[in-house]
C-alpha positions as CSV (number, residue, x, y, z in Angstrom):
1,M,-21.2,-43.2,54.3
2,V,-18.0,-41.2,55.0
3,T,-16.9,-38.8,52.4
4,R,-13.1,-38.5,52.1
5,P,-11.7,-35.1,51.2
6,D,-10.2,-36.4,47.9
7,D,-13.7,-37.4,46.7
8,I,-14.9,-33.8,46.8
9,N,-12.7,-32.5,44.0
10,P,-12.8,-34.7,40.9
11,F,-9.5,-33.3,39.7
12,T,-7.6,-34.2,42.8
13,N,-6.5,-37.6,41.5
14,T,-5.5,-36.0,38.3
15,I,-3.1,-33.5,39.8
16,R,-1.9,-35.7,42.6
17,P,1.8,-36.5,42.2
18,P,2.4,-40.1,41.0
19,P,3.3,-42.6,43.8
20,N,6.9,-43.3,44.4
21,E,7.9,-40.2,42.4
22,T,11.7,-39.6,42.4
23,P,13.2,-36.2,43.0
24,T,14.3,-36.0,39.4
25,E,10.8,-36.9,38.2
26,M,9.3,-34.3,40.5
27,T,11.6,-31.6,39.2
28,A,10.6,-32.4,35.6
29,R,6.9,-32.5,36.5
30,L,7.0,-29.1,38.2
31,K,8.9,-27.6,35.3
32,S,6.4,-29.0,32.8
33,E,3.5,-27.6,34.9
34,E,5.2,-24.2,35.1
35,E,5.6,-24.2,31.3
36,A,2.0,-25.2,30.8
37,K,0.8,-22.4,33.1
38,R,3.1,-19.9,31.3
39,R,1.5,-20.9,27.9
40,S,-2.0,-20.7,29.4
41,D,-1.3,-17.2,30.9
42,K,0.1,-16.1,27.5
43,I,-3.1,-17.3,25.7
44,D,-5.3,-15.4,28.3
45,E,-3.2,-12.3,27.8
46,D,-3.4,-12.6,24.0
47,I,-7.2,-12.9,24.2
48,Q,-7.4,-9.8,26.4
49,Q,-5.2,-7.9,24.1
50,A,-7.3,-9.0,21.1
51,R,-10.4,-7.8,22.8
52,K,-8.9,-4.4,23.6
53,Q,-7.6,-4.1,20.0
54,A,-11.0,-5.0,18.6
55,K,-12.6,-2.4,20.9
56,R,-10.1,0.3,19.8
57,E,-10.5,-0.6,16.1
58,R,-14.3,-0.9,15.9
59,N,-14.4,2.2,13.7
60,I,-11.5,1.0,11.5
61,V,-12.6,-0.3,8.2
62,K,-10.1,-2.7,6.5
63,V,-9.9,-2.2,2.7
64,L,-7.8,-4.2,0.3
65,L,-6.7,-2.9,-3.1
66,L,-6.3,-5.9,-5.4
67,G,-5.5,-6.3,-9.1
68,Q,-2.7,-7.2,-11.5
69,A,0.5,-5.2,-11.8
70,E,0.1,-1.8,-13.3
71,S,-3.7,-1.8,-12.8
72,G,-3.8,1.4,-10.9
73,K,-3.8,0.2,-7.2
74,S,-1.0,2.5,-6.0
75,T,-2.5,5.5,-8.0
76,T,-5.8,4.9,-6.3
77,L,-4.1,4.8,-2.9
78,K,-2.4,8.1,-3.7
79,N,-5.8,9.6,-4.5
80,F,-7.1,8.4,-1.1
81,R,-4.2,9.9,0.7
82,M,-4.3,13.2,-1.3
83,C,-8.0,13.6,-0.4
84,Y,-8.1,12.3,3.2
85,A,-4.5,12.4,4.6
86,P,-3.4,15.9,3.3
87,Q,-0.7,16.4,6.0
88,D,1.1,13.2,5.2
89,W,0.7,14.0,1.5
90,E,2.4,17.4,1.9
91,R,5.1,16.1,4.2
92,E,6.2,13.6,1.5
93,R,5.8,15.9,-1.5
94,A,9.5,16.9,-1.7
95,G,10.6,13.2,-1.9
96,W,8.6,12.8,-5.1
97,R,10.8,15.3,-7.1
98,A,13.5,12.7,-7.7
99,V,10.9,10.0,-8.4
100,V,9.4,12.1,-11.3
101,Q,12.8,12.9,-12.6
102,L,13.7,9.2,-12.6
103,N,10.5,8.4,-14.5
104,V,11.5,11.0,-17.1
105,V,15.1,9.8,-17.4
106,R,14.1,6.1,-17.6
107,S,11.6,6.9,-20.5
108,I,14.3,8.8,-22.4
109,V,16.9,6.1,-21.8
110,S,14.4,3.4,-23.0
111,I,13.9,5.5,-26.2
112,L,17.7,5.8,-26.6
113,N,18.1,2.1,-26.3
114,I,15.6,1.5,-29.1
115,V,17.1,4.2,-31.4
116,E,20.6,2.7,-30.8
117,A,19.3,-0.8,-31.6
118,E,17.9,0.6,-34.9
119,I,21.1,2.4,-35.8
120,N,23.1,-0.7,-35.1
121,G,20.7,-2.9,-37.2
122,E,19.6,-5.2,-34.4
123,P,16.6,-7.4,-35.0
124,V,13.1,-6.0,-34.3
125,H,11.5,-7.2,-31.1
126,D,8.0,-6.6,-29.8
127,Y,8.4,-4.5,-26.6
128,S,4.7,-3.8,-26.3
129,G,3.3,-6.9,-24.7
130,S,0.6,-6.7,-27.4
131,D,-1.3,-9.6,-28.8
132,S,-0.7,-8.2,-32.3
133,D,1.9,-9.9,-34.5
134,S,5.0,-7.8,-35.0
135,D,5.7,-6.8,-38.6
136,A,9.4,-6.4,-39.1
137,S,8.9,-4.7,-42.4
138,L,6.6,-2.0,-40.9
139,L,7.7,1.5,-42.1
140,E,11.1,0.0,-43.1
141,D,11.8,2.4,-45.9
142,T,10.0,5.4,-44.6
143,F,12.8,6.8,-42.4
144,R,16.5,7.4,-42.3
145,F,18.7,8.5,-39.5
146,T,20.9,11.6,-39.9
147,P,24.0,12.8,-38.2
148,S,21.8,15.0,-36.0
149,H,20.1,11.8,-34.6
150,Q,23.5,10.3,-33.8
151,L,24.5,13.6,-32.1
152,L,21.3,13.4,-30.0
153,V,22.2,9.9,-28.9
154,V,25.7,10.9,-27.9
155,K,24.5,13.9,-25.9
156,L,21.7,12.1,-24.1
157,A,23.9,9.2,-23.2
158,A,24.8,11.1,-20.0
159,L,21.3,10.4,-18.7
160,R,22.4,6.8,-18.0
161,S,24.6,7.9,-15.2
162,V,21.9,10.3,-14.0
163,E,19.6,7.3,-13.7
164,T,22.1,5.7,-11.5
165,D,22.5,8.8,-9.4
166,L,18.7,9.1,-8.9
167,Q,18.4,5.5,-7.9
168,R,21.2,6.1,-5.3
169,T,19.4,9.2,-4.1
170,L,16.1,7.4,-3.7
171,G,17.9,4.5,-1.9
172,L,19.3,6.9,0.7
173,G,19.2,5.3,4.1
174,V,17.5,2.0,2.9
175,D,18.7,-1.4,1.8
176,A,19.7,-1.1,-1.8
177,A,18.6,-4.6,-2.5
178,Q,15.1,-3.6,-1.3
179,F,14.9,-0.3,-3.0
180,S,17.4,1.0,-5.5
181,L,16.4,-1.0,-8.5
182,S,12.9,-2.2,-7.6
183,M,10.9,0.8,-6.6
184,S,8.0,1.0,-4.2
185,A,4.8,3.0,-3.9
186,T,6.4,6.1,-2.3
187,P,10.0,7.1,-1.5
188,F,9.4,5.9,2.1
189,D,7.6,2.6,1.6
190,A,10.5,0.3,2.1
191,Y,9.7,1.0,5.8
192,N,6.0,0.8,5.4
193,T,4.7,-2.8,5.8
194,G,2.6,-4.7,8.2
195,S,2.3,-3.4,11.7
196,S,1.9,-0.3,13.8
197,A,5.6,-0.7,14.8
198,R,6.6,-0.5,11.2
199,R,4.3,2.4,10.6
200,K,6.2,4.2,13.4
201,T,9.4,3.2,11.7
202,R,8.1,4.8,8.5
203,E,7.4,8.0,10.3
204,L,11.1,8.0,11.4
205,A,12.1,7.3,7.8
206,V,10.2,10.4,6.6
207,R,11.9,12.6,9.2
208,H,15.3,10.9,8.2
209,W,14.6,11.8,4.5
210,A,13.6,15.4,5.4
211,Q,16.9,15.7,7.3
212,A,19.0,14.0,4.7
213,V,17.9,16.3,1.9
214,K,19.3,19.2,3.9
215,T,22.8,17.7,4.0
216,N,25.3,19.2,1.6
217,D,26.2,16.0,-0.2
218,N,22.6,15.1,-1.0
219,V,21.6,18.6,-2.0
220,R,24.5,18.7,-4.4
221,S,23.3,15.3,-5.8
222,I,19.7,16.6,-6.3
223,D,20.8,19.9,-7.6
224,S,23.2,18.3,-10.0
225,V,20.5,16.1,-11.5
226,A,18.3,19.1,-12.0
227,E,21.2,20.9,-13.6
228,V,21.8,18.0,-16.1
229,L,18.1,17.8,-17.0
230,A,17.9,21.5,-17.5
231,N,21.0,21.5,-19.8
232,L,19.6,18.6,-21.8
233,K,16.0,19.7,-21.9
234,N,16.0,20.8,-25.6
235,E,17.7,17.5,-26.7
236,M,15.1,15.5,-24.8
237,I,12.2,17.5,-26.3
238,T,13.7,17.1,-29.8
239,L,14.2,13.3,-29.3
240,W,10.6,12.8,-28.1
241,N,9.0,15.0,-30.8
242,D,11.2,13.6,-33.7
243,K,9.0,11.9,-36.3
244,T,11.7,9.4,-37.3
245,V,12.1,8.4,-33.6
246,Q,8.3,8.0,-33.3
247,L,8.2,5.8,-36.4
248,V,11.0,3.7,-34.9
249,L,9.1,3.3,-31.7
250,E,6.0,2.2,-33.7
251,R,8.0,-0.2,-35.8
252,R,9.4,-1.9,-32.8
253,R,6.1,-1.7,-30.9
254,M,7.7,0.0,-27.9
255,R,5.3,0.4,-25.0
256,L,6.4,3.0,-22.6
257,P,4.8,3.3,-19.1
258,D,1.3,4.9,-19.2
259,S,2.6,8.0,-17.6
260,A,5.6,8.5,-19.9
261,E,3.7,10.6,-22.5
262,F,2.4,12.9,-19.8
263,F,5.8,13.5,-18.3
264,L,7.6,13.9,-21.7
265,A,5.0,16.4,-22.8
266,Q,5.8,18.4,-19.6
267,L,9.6,18.6,-20.1
268,D,9.5,22.4,-20.3
269,R,8.3,22.4,-16.7
270,I,10.0,19.3,-15.3
271,A,13.5,19.7,-16.8
272,T,14.3,22.9,-14.9
273,R,16.4,23.8,-12.0
274,T,13.4,25.1,-10.0
275,Y,11.0,22.2,-10.7
276,S,8.3,21.8,-8.1
277,V,6.2,18.7,-8.0
278,S,2.4,18.9,-8.6
279,D,-0.3,16.6,-7.4
280,D,-0.8,15.4,-10.9
281,D,2.9,14.5,-11.1
282,I,2.8,12.5,-7.9
283,V,-0.3,10.6,-9.0
284,R,1.3,9.7,-12.3
285,A,4.7,8.9,-11.0
286,R,5.3,5.2,-11.6
287,L,6.9,3.1,-8.9
288,R,6.8,-0.6,-8.5
289,T,5.0,-1.7,-5.3
290,V,7.3,-4.0,-3.3
291,G,5.7,-5.9,-0.4
292,I,2.5,-4.8,1.3
293,Q,1.9,-1.1,1.7
294,E,-0.3,-0.1,4.6
295,Y,-1.9,3.4,5.2
296,E,-4.6,4.8,7.4
297,V,-6.9,7.6,6.3
298,Q,-9.4,9.3,8.5
299,F,-12.9,10.6,7.7
300,N,-14.2,13.1,10.1
301,H,-17.8,12.5,9.3
302,S,-20.0,9.6,8.1
303,P,-23.0,9.6,5.7
304,V,-25.3,8.7,8.7
305,E,-25.6,10.0,12.2
306,V,-23.9,7.4,14.3
307,P,-21.7,8.0,17.4
308,L,-18.1,7.4,16.5
309,V,-15.1,6.5,18.6
310,D,-12.8,9.5,18.8
311,G,-15.3,11.3,16.5
312,A,-13.9,9.8,13.2
313,W,-14.0,6.8,10.9
314,K,-10.6,5.3,9.9
315,W,-9.8,3.2,7.0
316,R,-6.7,0.9,7.0
317,I,-5.9,0.5,3.3
318,Y,-3.6,-2.2,2.0
319,D,-2.0,-2.1,-1.4
320,V,-0.5,-5.4,-2.3
321,G,1.8,-6.0,-5.3
322,G,-0.1,-7.4,-8.3
323,C,2.6,-9.3,-10.1
324,R,2.1,-13.1,-10.1
325,T,4.9,-13.8,-7.6
326,M,3.2,-11.4,-5.0
327,R,-0.3,-12.9,-5.2
328,A,0.4,-15.6,-2.6
329,A,0.9,-12.8,-0.1
330,W,-2.7,-11.7,-0.5
331,L,-4.3,-14.5,1.5
332,P,-3.3,-13.5,5.0
333,F,-4.9,-10.1,4.5
334,F,-8.3,-11.5,3.5
335,E,-9.4,-12.2,7.1
336,N,-11.7,-9.5,8.6
337,T,-11.6,-7.5,5.5
338,N,-14.5,-5.1,5.1
339,A,-14.1,-4.2,1.5
340,V,-12.1,-5.1,-1.6
341,I,-11.5,-2.5,-4.3
342,F,-10.5,-4.6,-7.4
343,M,-8.7,-2.8,-10.2
344,C,-9.4,-4.0,-13.7
345,P,-7.6,-2.0,-16.4
346,L,-9.8,-2.0,-19.5
347,S,-7.2,-0.7,-21.9
348,C,-5.2,-3.9,-21.6
349,F,-7.5,-6.0,-23.7
350,D,-4.9,-6.3,-26.4
351,E,-1.9,-6.7,-24.1
352,R,-0.1,-9.6,-22.5
353,L,1.4,-10.1,-19.0
354,D,5.0,-9.1,-18.6
355,E,5.4,-12.2,-16.3
356,D,3.8,-14.6,-18.8
357,P,3.5,-13.4,-22.4
358,A,1.2,-16.3,-23.1
359,V,-1.6,-14.7,-21.0
360,N,-3.8,-11.9,-22.1
361,R,-4.0,-9.2,-19.4
362,L,-7.8,-8.7,-19.5
363,E,-8.2,-12.5,-19.2
364,D,-5.8,-12.5,-16.2
365,S,-8.0,-9.8,-14.5
366,T,-11.1,-12.0,-15.2
367,I,-9.4,-15.0,-13.6
368,L,-8.4,-12.9,-10.5
369,W,-11.9,-11.6,-10.2
370,Q,-13.4,-15.1,-10.2
371,A,-10.9,-16.2,-7.5
372,I,-11.8,-13.2,-5.3
373,C,-15.6,-13.8,-5.7
374,S,-15.4,-17.5,-4.9
375,T,-13.1,-17.2,-1.9
376,K,-15.1,-18.2,1.1
377,I,-13.1,-16.1,3.6
378,L,-14.3,-13.0,1.6
379,E,-17.9,-14.1,1.5
380,R,-19.1,-11.2,3.7
381,T,-16.7,-8.7,2.2
382,Q,-18.1,-5.8,0.1
383,L,-16.8,-6.0,-3.4
384,I,-16.1,-2.8,-5.5
385,V,-14.6,-2.8,-9.0
386,F,-12.8,0.1,-10.6
387,M,-12.9,-0.5,-14.4
388,N,-9.8,1.7,-14.8
389,K,-7.8,3.4,-17.6
390,C,-10.9,4.4,-19.5
391,D,-8.9,7.3,-21.0
392,L,-6.4,4.9,-22.5
393,L,-9.2,2.6,-23.7
394,K,-10.8,5.6,-25.5
395,R,-7.5,6.4,-27.2
396,K,-7.0,2.8,-28.4
397,L,-10.5,2.6,-29.8
398,K,-10.1,6.0,-31.6
399,Q,-7.0,4.5,-33.2
400,G,-9.2,1.8,-34.7
401,V,-8.2,-1.1,-32.4
402,Q,-11.2,-3.5,-32.5
403,V,-12.1,-5.1,-29.1
404,K,-13.8,-8.1,-30.9
405,N,-10.4,-9.1,-32.4
406,Y,-9.2,-9.9,-28.9
407,L,-12.4,-10.7,-27.0
408,T,-14.4,-13.0,-29.3
409,S,-17.4,-13.0,-26.9
410,Y,-17.8,-9.2,-27.5
411,G,-19.3,-10.0,-30.9
412,S,-20.6,-7.2,-33.1
413,R,-21.2,-4.7,-30.3
414,P,-20.2,-1.1,-31.1
415,N,-16.5,-0.4,-30.6
416,T,-17.0,2.4,-28.0
417,V,-16.0,3.0,-24.4
418,R,-19.6,3.0,-23.2
419,E,-20.3,-0.4,-24.8
420,V,-17.1,-2.0,-23.6
421,V,-17.7,-0.8,-20.0
422,S,-21.3,-2.0,-20.2
423,Y,-20.4,-5.4,-21.5
424,L,-17.6,-6.0,-18.9
425,R,-19.8,-4.6,-16.1
426,D,-22.5,-7.2,-16.9
427,R,-19.9,-9.9,-17.3
428,F,-18.2,-9.2,-13.9
429,K,-21.6,-9.0,-12.1
430,D,-22.7,-12.3,-13.6
431,M,-19.5,-14.0,-12.4
432,Q,-20.0,-12.6,-8.9
433,H,-23.6,-13.8,-8.7
434,K,-22.6,-17.3,-9.9
435,L,-19.4,-17.7,-7.8
436,S,-20.1,-15.9,-4.5
437,P,-20.7,-18.2,-1.5
438,R,-23.6,-16.0,-0.4
439,P,-25.7,-13.2,-2.1
440,R,-24.2,-9.7,-2.2
441,H,-24.1,-6.6,-4.4
442,T,-21.1,-5.6,-6.5
443,Y,-20.4,-1.9,-7.1
444,I,-18.7,-1.1,-10.4
445,Y,-17.3,2.3,-11.4
446,P,-15.6,3.3,-14.7
447,T,-12.5,5.2,-13.7
448,T,-9.4,7.1,-14.8
449,V,-7.6,7.3,-11.5
450,T,-5.0,9.7,-12.9
451,D,-7.9,12.2,-13.2
452,T,-7.8,13.4,-9.6
453,R,-10.9,15.5,-9.7
454,E,-13.2,12.8,-11.0
455,T,-11.5,10.2,-8.8
456,A,-12.2,12.3,-5.7
457,K,-15.9,12.2,-6.5
458,T,-15.8,8.4,-7.0
459,L,-13.9,7.9,-3.7
460,E,-16.5,10.0,-1.9
461,T,-19.2,7.7,-3.2
462,V,-17.2,4.6,-2.3
463,R,-16.4,5.9,1.1
464,D,-20.1,6.6,2.0
465,G,-21.2,3.2,0.5
466,V,-18.5,1.2,2.5
467,I,-19.3,3.0,5.7
468,R,-23.1,2.4,5.3
469,E,-22.5,-1.3,4.5
470,N,-20.2,-1.6,7.5
471,L,-22.8,0.0,9.8
472,S,-25.5,-2.3,8.4
473,N,-23.4,-5.4,9.0
474,S,-22.7,-4.2,12.5
475,Q,-26.5,-3.7,13.0
476,L,-25.9,-0.1,13.8
477,L,-28.0,1.1,10.9
């Protein structure tokens, strides 16, 4: 039997040009083959790059901070950065001065709006997001405004223009639609989403900010704000401490941001021409997270003796916005996640969502936790819960607010922080055991993330636990 050359290679007939091929058909075929080879080479190149990236990042632990809006995610991220990225923390410190001032001004302006509504006889509205029914007759006859109150309102009205100036200052060099009215986790986070290229852009933004604050126009703007606050310091203190004003806020169930009381109690220090931002100020400064915030922190030692690439462990931490419209953006970040830190604010048991007043905030956290536990893509992810805002929970319980009135399953348990934490810890663990696609442990910590000292201890425990779990999963331990 004679073997023809074409019979040796089974693909010969496949790649042989069709008989009677015209020049036009041949040109189209060659172009198609060239495009197919280009796509194949690109796939091979992507695979090689992915392998190199995986090798470079084998000591990078991917951590997601999840939870509803105002649960403490950004504050937890600040604590991580303060403890483990001190150089970045110090470099951005000056940018937080205007942020803290804006927090103060917004709180005072919010109070002014309520006082003016009361003076003008506008109907009572519930501003608190509380489950409680608003009582329009509450304290109705126990207070009267005087001319001195009206004078305070007139003098402090200047703060409305200061608020605009501060927003403009914070929006320096960024798209106002992104930044000026909806604020993000740091003064530089409009640049801080997604990729290493964007992280480099963020570094440029930090340098831009540092240079910008040296220019005469911006220095005058910052100094003029400090001047106005210093001149109105006594009026702001008087407004905040006035018993009549406090009764009005109570009557209208005005719920200021959690940090407002801290800042307004510090007006003697903050409303000065020489104000310098402290770590506690930065941690408490309230800024809305816009988009996905990504940071890397580095640990120079691990809890076990294992050789490390470049002698360090790195965490890539993602803080994603918690409002309902942002939650669809969570899913792409679930893949290859090593750990989820879920923030559950305990003090919100009697509050409702700003986005949907029909939904209790604690119930919303419970629904989110169930979804995270049952998500198959996270089945091998370590789950950590921060039962946060224990300080605010303690304050509410001391005021006599009964948990059982809002959480019927709580029953007749004692109305104490310890019992509430214990009950919810058991409830969250039980949900995890029932819903997780595979067995795993859940680590739960009661926290007050605005307490930087105690939070530093918790973060150290979390750090060591996550690294150990990651090494175990990698079969290196």
